[in-house]
C-alpha positions as CSV (number, residue, x, y, z in Angstrom):
1,M,89.6,-141.1,-64.7
2,Q,86.2,-140.2,-65.2
3,V,83.1,-139.9,-62.8
4,L,79.7,-141.0,-63.4
5,N,76.8,-140.1,-61.4
6,H,73.7,-142.1,-62.2
7,N,70.9,-142.2,-59.7
8,N,72.9,-140.4,-56.9
9,V,75.6,-143.2,-57.3
10,K,79.2,-142.7,-58.3
11,I,80.8,-144.5,-60.5
12,Y,84.7,-144.2,-61.4
13,N,85.6,-145.2,-64.8
14,L,89.7,-146.1,-64.2
15,T,90.4,-146.8,-68.0
16,H,89.1,-143.1,-69.2
17,G,91.5,-141.1,-70.8
18,K,93.6,-140.2,-73.4
19,A,95.6,-142.8,-75.1
20,I,99.0,-142.7,-76.8
21,P,98.9,-144.7,-80.1
22,D,100.9,-148.0,-80.3
23,W,102.6,-147.2,-83.7
24,L,104.8,-144.3,-82.3
25,S,108.3,-145.1,-81.5
26,E,109.5,-145.4,-77.6
27,R,111.1,-142.2,-77.9
28,K,108.1,-140.3,-79.1
29,K,105.8,-141.7,-76.3
30,R,108.9,-140.4,-73.8
31,L,108.1,-137.1,-75.3
32,Y,104.5,-137.2,-75.5
33,L,104.4,-138.1,-71.7
34,K,106.8,-135.5,-70.7
35,S,105.2,-132.9,-72.7
36,D,101.1,-133.8,-71.9
37,V,100.0,-132.9,-68.9
38,S,96.7,-134.9,-68.9
39,L,98.9,-138.2,-69.9
40,Q,100.9,-137.6,-66.8
41,K,97.7,-137.4,-64.7
42,R,96.0,-140.5,-66.2
43,I,95.4,-143.4,-64.0
44,Q,96.7,-146.8,-65.0
45,L,95.6,-149.1,-62.7
46,I,97.4,-152.2,-64.3
47,Q,99.7,-152.0,-66.9
48,D,99.5,-153.1,-70.5
49,F,95.8,-154.5,-68.9
50,E,94.6,-154.6,-72.9
51,M,94.4,-156.5,-76.0
52,P,95.7,-155.8,-79.7
53,V,91.7,-156.1,-81.2
54,N,89.4,-157.6,-78.8
55,S,88.7,-159.4,-75.3
56,Q,86.1,-162.1,-75.2
57,C,86.6,-163.9,-71.7
58,I,87.4,-162.5,-68.3
59,E,87.6,-164.2,-64.9
60,V,89.5,-163.5,-61.4
61,T,91.3,-166.3,-59.6
62,P,89.2,-167.1,-56.2
63,D,92.0,-165.7,-54.1
64,Q,91.6,-162.4,-56.3
65,S,95.3,-162.3,-57.1
66,H,95.3,-162.8,-60.6
67,I,93.0,-162.0,-63.5
68,Y,93.0,-164.4,-66.6
69,V,92.0,-162.9,-70.2
70,S,91.6,-164.5,-73.7
71,G,91.3,-162.4,-76.9
72,V,92.2,-161.9,-80.3
73,Y,94.1,-161.4,-82.6
74,P,95.7,-163.6,-83.1
75,P,94.3,-165.8,-80.3
76,R,96.0,-165.3,-76.9
77,L,95.7,-165.8,-73.0
78,R,96.8,-163.3,-70.5
79,C,97.2,-163.6,-67.3
80,Y,98.1,-160.2,-65.1
81,N,99.0,-160.1,-61.5
82,V,96.9,-157.3,-59.5
83,R,99.5,-157.2,-56.9
84,E,102.1,-156.4,-59.3
85,L,99.8,-154.1,-61.1
86,S,101.3,-155.6,-64.5
87,M,101.4,-158.6,-66.9
88,K,102.4,-162.2,-65.6
89,F,102.5,-164.0,-68.7
90,E,101.0,-164.5,-72.2
91,R,100.5,-167.5,-73.9
92,G,99.4,-167.9,-78.0
93,M,96.6,-170.3,-78.5
94,D,95.8,-172.4,-81.8
95,S,92.4,-171.2,-82.0
96,E,89.8,-168.5,-80.3
97,V,88.4,-169.5,-76.7
98,V,84.9,-170.3,-76.2
99,A,85.1,-170.2,-72.5
100,F,87.6,-171.3,-69.8
101,K,87.8,-172.2,-65.9
102,I,90.1,-172.0,-63.1
103,L,90.7,-175.2,-61.3
104,S,92.5,-174.1,-58.1
105,D,92.6,-171.0,-56.2
106,D,95.5,-169.7,-57.5
107,W,96.6,-169.1,-61.2
108,T,98.7,-172.2,-61.6
109,K,95.7,-174.7,-62.9
110,L,93.3,-173.6,-65.9
111,V,91.2,-175.5,-68.5
112,L,89.9,-173.9,-71.7
113,L,87.4,-174.7,-74.2
114,Q,88.4,-173.7,-77.9
115,D,86.4,-173.4,-80.9
116,N,88.0,-176.4,-82.7
117,R,86.4,-178.6,-80.5
118,F,89.5,-179.1,-78.1
119,I,89.5,-178.7,-74.6
120,E,92.8,-177.6,-73.2
121,F,94.5,-177.8,-69.5
122,Q,97.6,-175.6,-68.8
123,T,99.7,-175.4,-65.6
124,R,102.4,-173.0,-64.7
125,D,104.7,-174.5,-66.9
126,G,102.1,-174.3,-70.1
127,I,100.1,-176.9,-71.9
128,Y,99.6,-180.3,-69.7
129,Y,97.1,-181.8,-71.8
130,K,94.8,-181.5,-75.0
131,T,91.8,-183.9,-75.8
132,R,89.0,-183.6,-78.1
133,I,85.3,-183.8,-78.0
134,P,82.6,-185.3,-80.6
135,T,80.7,-181.8,-81.0
136,Y,81.5,-177.7,-80.7
137,G,81.5,-177.0,-77.2
138,R,79.5,-173.8,-75.7
139,D,80.4,-173.6,-72.0
140,I,82.1,-175.7,-69.1
141,A,81.6,-176.3,-65.4
142,Y,83.6,-177.9,-63.0
143,Y,82.5,-180.3,-60.1
144,N,85.2,-179.7,-57.3
145,R,84.1,-182.6,-55.3
146,A,83.9,-185.4,-57.7
147,A,86.9,-183.6,-60.2
148,E,84.7,-183.6,-63.0
149,L,84.3,-181.4,-65.7
150,F,80.8,-180.5,-67.6
151,V,81.0,-179.9,-71.0
152,A,77.9,-178.2,-72.7
153,A,77.9,-178.8,-76.3
154,T,75.7,-178.1,-79.7
155,G,74.0,-182.0,-79.3
156,S,71.8,-183.1,-76.6
157,D,74.9,-184.6,-74.6
158,V,76.7,-182.8,-72.2
159,Y,80.3,-184.8,-72.0
160,R,81.8,-185.6,-68.2
161,L,85.2,-185.9,-68.1
162,N,86.8,-187.2,-64.9
163,L,90.2,-185.7,-64.0
164,C,90.8,-188.2,-61.2
165,K,90.8,-191.1,-63.5
166,G,91.8,-188.9,-66.6
167,T,88.8,-190.7,-68.8
168,F,85.7,-189.6,-70.1
169,M,82.3,-190.8,-68.2
170,S,79.0,-191.6,-69.6
171,P,77.5,-188.6,-70.9
172,I,74.3,-186.9,-69.4
173,T,71.8,-187.0,-72.1
174,T,69.0,-184.2,-72.1
175,T,65.7,-183.9,-73.9
176,S,66.9,-180.5,-75.6
177,G,68.7,-180.2,-79.3
178,G,71.8,-178.2,-77.2
179,I,72.9,-176.7,-74.2
180,N,74.0,-173.4,-74.2
181,K,75.1,-172.8,-70.3
182,A,75.9,-175.0,-67.5
183,H,76.5,-174.1,-64.0
184,V,77.2,-176.2,-60.6
185,H,75.7,-174.6,-57.6
186,P,78.3,-174.1,-54.6
187,L,76.5,-175.6,-51.9
188,H,74.4,-178.6,-52.7
189,S,76.2,-179.1,-56.1
190,L,73.3,-180.0,-58.3
191,L,73.8,-179.2,-61.9
192,F,71.8,-176.6,-63.8
193,L,71.9,-176.8,-67.8
194,G,70.3,-173.8,-69.9
195,S,69.5,-175.1,-73.4
196,D,68.4,-173.6,-76.8
197,S,64.7,-174.5,-76.5
198,G,64.3,-172.1,-73.6
199,T,64.4,-174.9,-70.8
200,V,67.0,-175.5,-67.9
201,E,67.3,-179.2,-66.7
202,C,68.4,-179.8,-63.1
203,W,70.6,-182.7,-62.7
204,D,72.1,-184.6,-59.9
205,P,75.9,-185.3,-60.4
206,R,75.7,-188.4,-57.7
207,S,73.2,-190.1,-59.2
208,R,73.2,-188.8,-62.8
209,A,69.3,-188.3,-63.0
210,R,67.6,-185.2,-63.6
211,V,65.8,-183.7,-60.8
212,A,63.8,-181.1,-62.3
213,L,62.6,-179.2,-65.7
214,L,61.7,-175.6,-65.8
215,H,60.1,-174.3,-68.6
216,V,61.0,-170.5,-68.8
217,P,58.0,-168.5,-70.3
218,N,58.1,-166.4,-73.7
219,C,61.9,-167.6,-73.8
220,K,63.8,-169.4,-77.0
221,N,67.2,-169.3,-75.8
222,I,69.2,-169.6,-72.5
223,S,72.2,-167.3,-72.2
224,A,73.1,-166.8,-68.6
225,L,72.7,-169.1,-65.6
226,Q,73.6,-168.1,-61.8
227,T,72.9,-169.0,-58.4
228,N,73.3,-167.6,-54.8
229,K,74.1,-169.5,-51.6
230,S,70.7,-170.4,-50.9
231,L,68.1,-171.6,-53.0
232,D,67.6,-169.0,-55.6
233,L,68.3,-169.2,-59.6
234,A,68.8,-166.4,-61.9
235,V,68.4,-167.2,-65.3
236,G,69.2,-165.1,-68.4
237,T,67.4,-165.0,-71.8
238,E,68.5,-164.4,-75.1
239,A,65.7,-161.6,-75.3
240,G,67.4,-159.4,-72.6
241,E,65.4,-160.4,-69.4
242,V,66.6,-161.5,-66.0
243,I,64.2,-164.1,-64.4
244,L,64.5,-165.3,-60.7
245,Y,63.2,-167.9,-59.1
246,D,63.1,-170.2,-56.3
247,I,64.4,-173.8,-57.2
248,R,61.4,-175.5,-55.4
249,S,58.7,-173.7,-57.5
250,Q,57.9,-173.3,-61.5
251,H,56.5,-169.7,-60.8
252,P,59.0,-166.9,-61.3
253,L,59.6,-164.6,-58.2
254,L,60.7,-161.5,-60.3
255,T,61.2,-160.7,-64.0
256,K,63.7,-157.8,-64.9
257,D,64.1,-156.5,-68.4
258,H,67.1,-154.6,-69.8
259,Y,65.1,-153.3,-72.6
260,Y,67.9,-153.4,-75.4
261,N,66.8,-156.8,-76.9
262,Q,70.1,-158.2,-76.4
263,P,71.3,-161.5,-74.6
264,I,72.3,-161.6,-70.9
265,N,75.8,-162.8,-70.9
266,S,76.7,-161.9,-66.9
267,I,74.7,-162.4,-63.5
268,F,76.0,-162.1,-59.8
269,Y,74.2,-161.8,-56.5
270,H,75.5,-159.2,-54.2
271,E,73.9,-160.0,-50.6
272,T,75.2,-158.1,-47.3
273,D,73.5,-157.1,-43.9
274,H,72.5,-153.8,-45.9
275,Q,72.1,-154.7,-49.3
276,N,70.3,-156.9,-51.3
277,L,71.1,-156.6,-55.0
278,V,71.2,-158.5,-58.3
279,I,74.1,-157.6,-61.1
280,S,73.5,-158.0,-64.9
281,A,75.0,-157.4,-68.0
282,C,73.8,-157.6,-71.8
283,S,76.1,-156.4,-74.6
284,K,75.0,-152.7,-74.6
285,S,74.6,-152.0,-70.4
286,F,75.4,-152.9,-67.1
287,K,72.6,-152.7,-64.4
288,I,72.5,-153.4,-60.9
289,W,69.1,-153.4,-59.3
290,H,67.0,-154.4,-56.1
291,R,66.4,-158.2,-55.8
292,D,63.0,-157.9,-53.7
293,N,61.2,-155.4,-56.4
294,G,63.1,-154.9,-59.5
295,S,64.0,-151.4,-58.8
296,P,67.1,-149.6,-60.2
297,Y,70.2,-148.8,-58.2
298,T,72.4,-147.8,-60.6
299,A,73.8,-148.7,-64.3
300,I,76.4,-148.4,-66.6
301,E,76.3,-147.6,-70.7
302,T,79.8,-148.1,-72.3
303,D,80.5,-147.1,-76.2
304,D,81.9,-150.8,-76.6
305,V,80.2,-154.0,-76.6
306,I,80.4,-155.9,-73.5
307,R,81.3,-159.7,-73.8
308,D,81.9,-160.4,-70.3
309,V,82.3,-159.0,-66.6
310,A,84.2,-160.3,-63.8
311,W,83.8,-158.9,-60.4
312,F,86.1,-158.8,-57.4
313,S,83.4,-160.5,-54.8
314,G,82.8,-158.5,-52.1
315,T,84.2,-155.2,-53.4
316,G,83.3,-152.3,-55.8
317,M,85.7,-153.1,-58.5
318,F,84.6,-154.5,-61.9
319,C,86.4,-155.6,-65.0
320,F,84.5,-155.5,-68.5
321,A,85.8,-157.8,-71.4
322,S,84.5,-155.9,-74.8
323,E,85.0,-154.8,-78.3
324,G,87.5,-152.3,-77.6
325,Q,91.1,-152.5,-77.1
326,K,90.9,-151.8,-73.7
327,M,89.6,-154.1,-70.7
328,Q,87.4,-151.3,-68.9
329,T,87.7,-151.3,-65.2
330,F,85.0,-149.7,-63.3
331,Y,85.1,-148.9,-59.2
332,I,81.7,-148.3,-57.2
333,P,82.4,-147.4,-53.9
334,E,78.6,-147.8,-52.9
335,I,79.0,-151.7,-53.6
336,G,81.8,-151.9,-51.6
337,P,85.5,-151.1,-50.7
338,A,88.4,-151.5,-53.0
339,P,90.3,-154.5,-53.3
340,Q,93.3,-154.9,-51.1
341,W,95.8,-154.3,-53.8
342,C,94.4,-151.1,-54.7
343,W,93.6,-149.8,-51.4
344,F,94.9,-146.2,-52.4
345,L,91.6,-145.9,-54.5
346,D,89.5,-144.8,-51.7
347,N,91.6,-142.0,-51.1
348,L,91.8,-141.1,-54.9
349,T,87.9,-141.2,-54.9
350,E,87.2,-138.6,-52.5
351,E,89.1,-135.8,-53.7
352,L,88.3,-136.6,-57.3
353,E,85.7,-134.4,-59.3
354,E,84.3,-134.7,-62.7
355,S,86.2,-133.7,-65.5
356,L,86.2,-133.8,-69.5
357,E,89.0,-135.5,-70.9
358,N,90.0,-135.3,-74.4
359,T,89.4,-137.7,-77.1
360,V,91.4,-140.5,-77.8
361,Y,94.5,-139.5,-80.7
362,D,93.2,-135.8,-80.2
363,D,96.9,-134.8,-81.3
364,Y,96.3,-136.3,-84.7
365,K,93.5,-136.3,-87.6
366,F,92.3,-139.1,-89.4
367,V,92.0,-138.4,-92.8
368,T,91.1,-140.4,-96.1
369,K,93.1,-140.4,-99.5
370,E,90.3,-138.2,-100.8
371,D,91.1,-135.7,-98.4
372,L,94.8,-135.7,-98.7
373,N,94.2,-134.8,-102.3
374,A,91.8,-131.9,-101.5
375,L,94.4,-130.3,-99.4
376,G,97.3,-131.1,-101.7
377,L,99.3,-133.4,-99.2
378,G,99.1,-136.8,-101.7
379,H,102.7,-136.4,-102.3
380,L,103.0,-137.3,-98.7
381,M,101.8,-140.8,-98.7
382,G,104.6,-143.3,-98.0
383,T,106.4,-141.0,-95.7
384,N,106.9,-140.6,-92.2
385,Y,104.4,-137.6,-92.1
386,L,101.4,-140.3,-92.8
387,R,100.7,-143.5,-91.0
388,A,98.5,-145.5,-92.8
389,Y,95.3,-146.9,-90.8
390,M,92.2,-148.7,-92.0
391,H,90.8,-147.0,-95.2
392,G,93.0,-143.8,-94.2
393,F,95.9,-142.3,-92.7
394,F,96.6,-140.6,-89.6
395,I,98.5,-136.7,-90.0
396,D,99.6,-134.6,-87.3
397,M,96.9,-131.9,-86.2
398,R,98.9,-129.1,-86.5
399,L,100.4,-130.2,-90.5
400,Y,96.4,-130.7,-91.0
401,C,95.4,-127.2,-89.7
402,K,98.3,-125.3,-91.6
403,A,97.5,-127.1,-95.1
404,R,93.8,-126.1,-94.3
405,E,94.4,-122.8,-93.9
406,V,96.6,-122.6,-97.4
407,V,93.8,-124.3,-99.2
408,N,90.7,-122.1,-98.0
409,P,92.2,-119.0,-96.2
410,F,88.9,-117.8,-95.1
411,A,86.9,-120.3,-94.2
412,F,86.7,-119.0,-90.6
413,E,85.5,-115.6,-92.2
414,T,83.0,-117.4,-94.1
415,Y,82.0,-119.8,-91.2
416,K,81.4,-116.6,-89.2
417,K,79.5,-114.7,-91.8
418,E,77.2,-117.6,-91.9
419,L,76.9,-118.1,-88.3
420,I,75.9,-114.6,-87.9
421,N,73.2,-114.3,-90.4
422,Q,71.7,-117.5,-89.1
423,K,71.4,-116.0,-85.8
424,V,69.6,-112.5,-87.5
425,K,67.5,-114.8,-89.0
426,D,66.5,-116.6,-86.1
427,Q,65.6,-113.3,-84.1
428,S,63.8,-112.0,-86.9
429,K,61.8,-115.1,-87.2
430,D,60.5,-114.3,-83.7
431,R,59.7,-110.5,-84.7
432,V,58.0,-110.8,-87.7
433,D,55.2,-113.2,-89.1
434,V,55.1,-112.6,-92.8
435,K,55.9,-115.7,-94.5
436,K,57.9,-116.1,-97.5
437,L,58.4,-118.8,-99.9
438,P,61.8,-120.1,-99.5
439,Q,64.4,-119.4,-101.9
440,I,65.4,-122.9,-102.5
441,N,63.0,-125.4,-104.3
442,K,60.7,-122.4,-104.3
443,A,58.5,-124.4,-107.5
444,L,58.4,-127.4,-105.2
445,A,56.7,-125.3,-102.4
446,K,54.4,-123.7,-104.4
447,K,53.6,-126.9,-105.6
448,D,53.3,-127.9,-102.1
449,I,50.8,-124.9,-101.2
450,S,48.7,-125.5,-104.4
451,K,48.1,-129.3,-103.7
452,G,47.5,-128.6,-99.4
453,S,50.0,-130.7,-98.3
454,K,52.0,-129.8,-95.3
455,I,55.4,-130.9,-96.0
456,M,57.1,-127.3,-95.7
457,E,55.4,-127.4,-91.9
458,D,56.7,-130.8,-91.2
459,N,60.2,-130.8,-89.3
460,R,61.4,-133.8,-90.7
461,F,61.7,-132.1,-94.4
462,S,62.7,-128.7,-92.9
463,A,66.1,-128.8,-94.7
464,L,64.7,-129.5,-98.3
465,F,63.8,-125.8,-98.1
466,S,66.7,-124.4,-96.4
467,N,70.1,-126.6,-97.0
468,P,71.4,-125.7,-100.6
469,D,72.5,-129.2,-101.0
470,F,68.9,-130.6,-101.3
471,E,68.2,-128.1,-104.3
472,V,67.0,-129.7,-107.4
473,D,68.5,-128.3,-110.5
474,E,65.5,-127.9,-113.1
475,E,68.8,-127.1,-115.6
476,S,70.4,-130.6,-115.5
477,E,70.2,-133.5,-117.8
478,Q,68.7,-135.8,-115.2
479,F,65.9,-133.3,-114.7
480,K,65.1,-132.8,-118.0
481,L,65.0,-136.7,-118.7
482,I,62.7,-137.5,-115.9
483,N,60.3,-134.4,-116.5
484,P,60.4,-134.0,-120.1
485,T,57.2,-132.1,-120.5
486,V,57.6,-129.3,-117.7
487,K,57.7,-126.1,-119.2
488,K,59.5,-122.8,-117.6
489,H,56.9,-120.9,-115.4
490,E,56.2,-117.8,-116.0
491,K,57.2,-115.0,-113.6
492,E,54.6,-114.4,-111.3
493,S,53.7,-111.7,-109.3
494,D,55.0,-111.0,-106.0
495,F,51.9,-111.3,-104.1
496,T,51.9,-115.0,-104.3
497,E,55.0,-114.9,-102.9
498,Y,53.4,-113.6,-99.4
499,V,51.0,-114.9,-97.2
500,F,49.6,-112.4,-94.2
501,D,48.4,-113.5,-90.9
502,D,45.1,-111.9,-89.4
503,H,46.8,-109.7,-86.4
504,D,46.9,-106.1,-85.7
505,D,50.9,-105.9,-85.4
506,E,52.8,-103.1,-85.7
507,D,55.7,-104.5,-87.1
508,D,54.0,-105.6,-90.4
509,D,52.9,-102.1,-91.3
510,E,56.1,-101.5,-93.5
511,E,55.7,-104.7,-95.4
512,F,52.1,-103.9,-96.2
513,E,52.8,-100.7,-97.2
514,E,55.6,-102.3,-99.7
515,H,53.1,-104.6,-101.1
516,L,50.4,-102.1,-101.8
517,K,53.5,-100.5,-103.9
518,R,54.2,-103.2,-106.0
519,L,50.3,-103.4,-106.8
520,K,50.4,-100.0,-108.0
521,K,53.2,-100.6,-110.0
522,L,51.6,-103.6,-111.6
523,K,48.1,-101.9,-112.2
524,K,50.1,-99.2,-114.7
525,K,52.0,-102.0,-116.6
526,K,48.9,-103.5,-117.2
527,E,46.1,-102.6,-119.7
528,M,42.9,-101.3,-118.5
529,K,40.0,-102.0,-120.2
530,I,37.4,-98.8,-120.6
531,V,33.9,-100.0,-120.4
532,S,31.5,-97.9,-122.4
533,V,28.2,-96.3,-120.8
534,E,25.5,-98.6,-121.7
535,N,21.8,-97.2,-122.7
536,S,23.2,-93.9,-123.9
537,N,20.4,-93.2,-125.9
538,V,18.1,-92.5,-123.1
539,G,17.0,-89.1,-122.6
540,L,16.1,-86.9,-119.4
541,T,12.7,-85.8,-118.5
542,S,14.1,-82.3,-117.6
543,S,17.1,-80.2,-119.2
544,K,18.1,-79.1,-116.0
545,T,19.5,-81.9,-113.6
546,R,18.6,-82.1,-109.9
547,P,20.7,-83.0,-107.4
548,P,20.3,-86.9,-106.2
549,D,18.6,-86.2,-103.1
550,S,16.0,-84.2,-104.0
551,L,14.8,-86.9,-106.5
552,L,12.1,-89.4,-106.0
553,L,12.6,-93.1,-105.2
554,G,11.0,-94.0,-108.7
555,E,13.3,-91.5,-110.2
556,R,16.4,-92.4,-108.6
557,F,15.5,-96.2,-109.8
558,S,14.8,-94.7,-113.8
559,S,18.1,-92.6,-113.5
560,A,20.2,-95.6,-112.0
561,A,19.0,-97.7,-115.1
562,N,20.6,-95.3,-117.4
563,T,24.2,-96.1,-115.7
564,T,26.3,-99.5,-115.4
565,I,28.2,-100.3,-112.6
566,K,31.5,-101.7,-114.0
567,T,33.9,-104.1,-111.9
568,K,37.1,-105.9,-112.7
569,R,39.1,-107.9,-110.4
570,A,43.0,-106.9,-110.6
571,M,45.8,-108.6,-108.7
572,G,43.2,-110.1,-105.9
573,A,41.5,-106.5,-105.1
574,M,38.1,-105.0,-107.0
575,V,38.0,-102.0,-108.9
576,F,35.0,-100.3,-109.3
577,S,34.5,-97.8,-112.2
578,Q,32.6,-94.2,-111.6
579,T,28.9,-94.4,-112.5
580,E,27.6,-91.1,-114.8
581,T,24.6,-89.8,-116.4
582,E,23.8,-89.1,-120.1
583,T,24.8,-85.2,-119.6
584,E,27.7,-85.9,-117.7
585,A,29.1,-88.4,-120.3
586,R,28.2,-85.8,-123.0
587,S,29.3,-82.7,-121.2
588,R,32.8,-84.9,-120.9
589,G,33.0,-85.6,-124.6
590,E,32.7,-81.9,-125.4
591,R,35.5,-81.2,-123.3
592,E,38.0,-83.7,-124.8
593,A,36.8,-82.7,-128.2
594,K,37.8,-79.0,-127.1
595,K,40.9,-80.0,-125.5
596,G,41.8,-82.4,-128.7
597,S,41.2,-79.3,-131.2
598,H,43.5,-76.7,-128.9
599,E,46.3,-79.2,-129.1
600,R,46.1,-79.7,-132.9
601,E,46.1,-75.8,-133.2
602,R,49.0,-75.3,-130.9
603,R,51.1,-78.1,-133.0
604,Q,50.5,-76.6,-136.2
605,L,51.3,-72.7,-134.9
606,G,54.3,-74.0,-132.8
607,R,57.9,-73.4,-134.2
608,S,61.1,-75.6,-133.3
609,A,63.9,-74.0,-131.1
610,K,66.4,-76.6,-132.2
611,G,68.7,-73.8,-133.7
612,I,68.5,-70.9,-131.2
613,M,71.1,-71.8,-128.9
614,K,73.2,-73.7,-131.5
615,K,76.7,-72.0,-132.0
616,Q,77.7,-71.6,-135.8
617,K,81.0,-72.9,-137.1
618,G,83.6,-70.5,-138.5
619,K,84.7,-70.4,-142.2
620,F,88.6,-71.2,-143.1
621,W,90.6,-71.0,-146.4
622,R,94.4,-72.4,-145.9
623,G,94.3,-72.3,-142.5
624,R,92.7,-68.5,-141.9
625,K,89.4,-67.5,-140.4
626,V,87.8,-65.5,-143.4
627,G,84.2,-65.7,-141.9
């Protein structure tokens, strides 16, 4: 059992829990029940309350003693006795059931509308009578005071079948092209017809005359109709809206939107001394809301598509016919007490707490044929170790884990290292603000920065620069065919791979020092051009040089004219050459000439010391040393 809490209202999902696969043998099912504690603790309110594929329609008998459910596949009808908590009988159908109606207070009389235009009457013994209508039916309604059955169909006519006389009566002709829903008011017996043109027609069965015509605003199709014991009418639309009307007025009282844009399939009124609620359901959600202002009371969202809803009136028990195999059962104590046949739920719900259950079939693993070949288990196909299902197989989880460990024994260690590296990266990202170009798709990132776009900053494309699966292989044939003129990029300097933010953070000092070291190494590798001093023939006014501070302003300008400031941009930094006068240049040349002549003289006088420490070999004759 699963406990939900929406808007401080507790909802108990009685069908939630672990399930046993149907294709297991009875012996294995018994073993599972004995060994698995979660299966022993599950609550199975009604035994076999499910369909082979999915259920379509569900309805409770007026005396609340039986539940009728129709489903597929093949088409079938099942009746459950709630007092015995088990299935009473099952009957096969010739075609799928569109709608059915219980004619008696108990389970003995039933009429079904099938999708092959047949109307089938059944009793406790089985099929009683079958008849056919001219067009395809969509819904049925029963007028018990005159024993007349109204069949809404695709045409403009609503067929009338008198069950006392056993004949068809003259049909009711409407102004619409088709009727989707038919509903008879339980108090004053007015017949409401919802059309596929967005109108609701009200007819009096006694006079067979139309009483009123209601145009529903912003509606193209009516999908549900419901009335209470007074003069209120609820209209469900195909757009997922529930509109409340007073049948004496054309103006709506309230409009409630489910916000799923799915047709409304079920509507109920819940009126008590302290509650005035409306219950509505679409294929995505089941909602209970206040009738006066439309404020939400609680809601249920299921994984399966909801087809139909049955409610044990006056209680908090709801049953859903859905796309899944199981008919889901929910119990809401705030709506009402548990039915008499399951009175023990009140005691259970007081002690239950929300608990997490395992997923269905968690003892088995679903694998495809490719997965089996990758694990080396392809030879098991056709054996009892695999169970074919849909486009793959069910395999025992223990066997799957053993095979995976054999194929890749270090998978867990690799995953653990990747997880640790990811955590270290996340922590360093918060501490250091230095941004590097990504290691994945680095060329694309450089191109992105040069164009000024912000793809790297967009979270939607973050995996493009972090996930190796999205890396562009520039050596592949496909890339070369698409980009035939692309050349290999030359190796650029490291400084283009760093972008520094302007802030005073002590953590970035080491990164900045390493960056300066790289720049110095690059300067040594590159050839630095020497710019000669220009205007070297200009003489000085005196042989003795005076310090620059003692010169006049004019002399300073004249001396500055004899020199040239050389600048060179290298790797993003300005390199300035030293300024010098003609005398300083002449003295520097003399020093270099003396140094060069001294080095040449040393090279001429120097002797090689190559053979000084070399050990001389001895002389031998006929195996004896002679020198």
